[in-house]
Structure formats: C-alpha cells, structure tokens
N, C-alpha and C positions, 0 to 999 in steps of 0.2 A: 171504623170510620177514621179517615186521616186527620191528623192535627192541622189546624190552620197555621200559617206562618206567623211568627211573632211580629206584632205591629210596631213595637217599641225599638226593635233592633235597628241600629244605624250601621250601614256597611262601613267597613274599615277603608280608609283612603287607599287608593292604589299605590301611592308612594309615600309610606309613612316616614321614611328617612329623608331628611333634607339633603339636597345635593351638596357634595363636599366643596368647600371654599377653595377656589383656585389659588394655589400658593404662588406668590410673586417670585420672579427670577431674582438672582443675587443682585443684579444691576437695578432692578425695580425697587427691591428692598432698600438698597443703599440710597437711591434717589429719594425715596419716601423718608428715610431717616434724616437725610440732609434737610429736607423741607421741614420736618418736625423740629429739628434743632434751630433752624432759622425762625420758625414761628414762636418757639419758646424764648429765644434770645431777644426778640423784638417786643416782648411783653404785650402783644396785641390781643392775647387770649385771656379770658377770665380764668378764675381758679379751677372750676370744674372742667372746662375745656382743656386747660393746661395739664391737669391730672390725667384726663383721658388720652391726650396726645402722648404724654410721658409713658403711660402704660402700653400704648400701641407701639411706641418706640422700643421699649424693652422687648416686646414680642418680636419685632422685626430684627433687633440685634441678636436675639437667640437664633432666629432663622439664619441670619448671616453667618453666625459661628458654626451652625450645623453644615451649611453649604461649604464653608472653608475646611472643616474637619473631613468631610467626605472627599473634597478635592485633594487634600493632603494624603489621604489613604491611597489615592490613585497615582501619586507622583513617584517616579523612580529617579534616583540621582545618577547622572552620568558620571561614571568614575574615570573611564579612559577608553581609548580605542585600541583594538587588537591590530596586529600587523596587516590583516586582511581588510581592515576598515570597519569591522563589526564593533558596535559599542558594547562596553562592559558597564553594567548598571548594578546598583545596590538599592534595596528597598529604602524608602523614605523613613527617617526616624520621626515618628509622630508623637514623641514625648512632649507633653504640654510644657510650654515655656512660661506660662503665667506664674508670676510670683518670683521668677528668677531675678537675680540682681544684674543680669546681663543688660547693658544699656541699649542693645539692639532690639529688644522685644518691645512690642507696643503696649502690652498690658501687664 
C-alpha cells in the first residue's frame, strides 16, 4: 500500500536566496557620500539616524576605495614614445600611499 504524502510539509520557496543588491557606481557612491556628509554636518538627524548614516557612509567609502584600487591596477604609465610613434608604457605602481609623509597624498 503506498504511503500518503506528508500533510505538514511546506514546499521550499522557489527562490530561497534574496536577489543580490545592486552595487552603486563610483559616481553614485560619491554622490551618496556627499549627501551623507551634508546631512551629518547640518545636525538635522537624530542620534540613531546619524549613526545609521555614518555606518552607511563607511560602507560606501570602502566601496569607493575598492573601485579606485581596481582602477589603479588597470592603469599603465606612459613613459615615452618610440621613433615610430608607438608608446612605451610601464605598469602602474600600486603601492599604498596611506600613511606616507608625502604631502601630495590624500590619506
């Protein structure tokens, strides 16, 4: 005699993984960061909202740094031109500049 199907079993949802959040472009992230800074500077937000915006800003800042690091890895430095007009290039030195005493660095 065949077993009856279990009545208590609920079917698994068709898509149990939520869709991936669309990552903002570098420009969108920078625009959002600028707005967060403006909002935080004008003291119009309460403490909880300010903390939430600050945390969001840190996440956006990390994404921007990642964008820039990836871009730096793609850059080649134009060194010179050969007699026939072809460019001579060298790989970009992606050595981190954070913490250097060089006044030209931003961080």
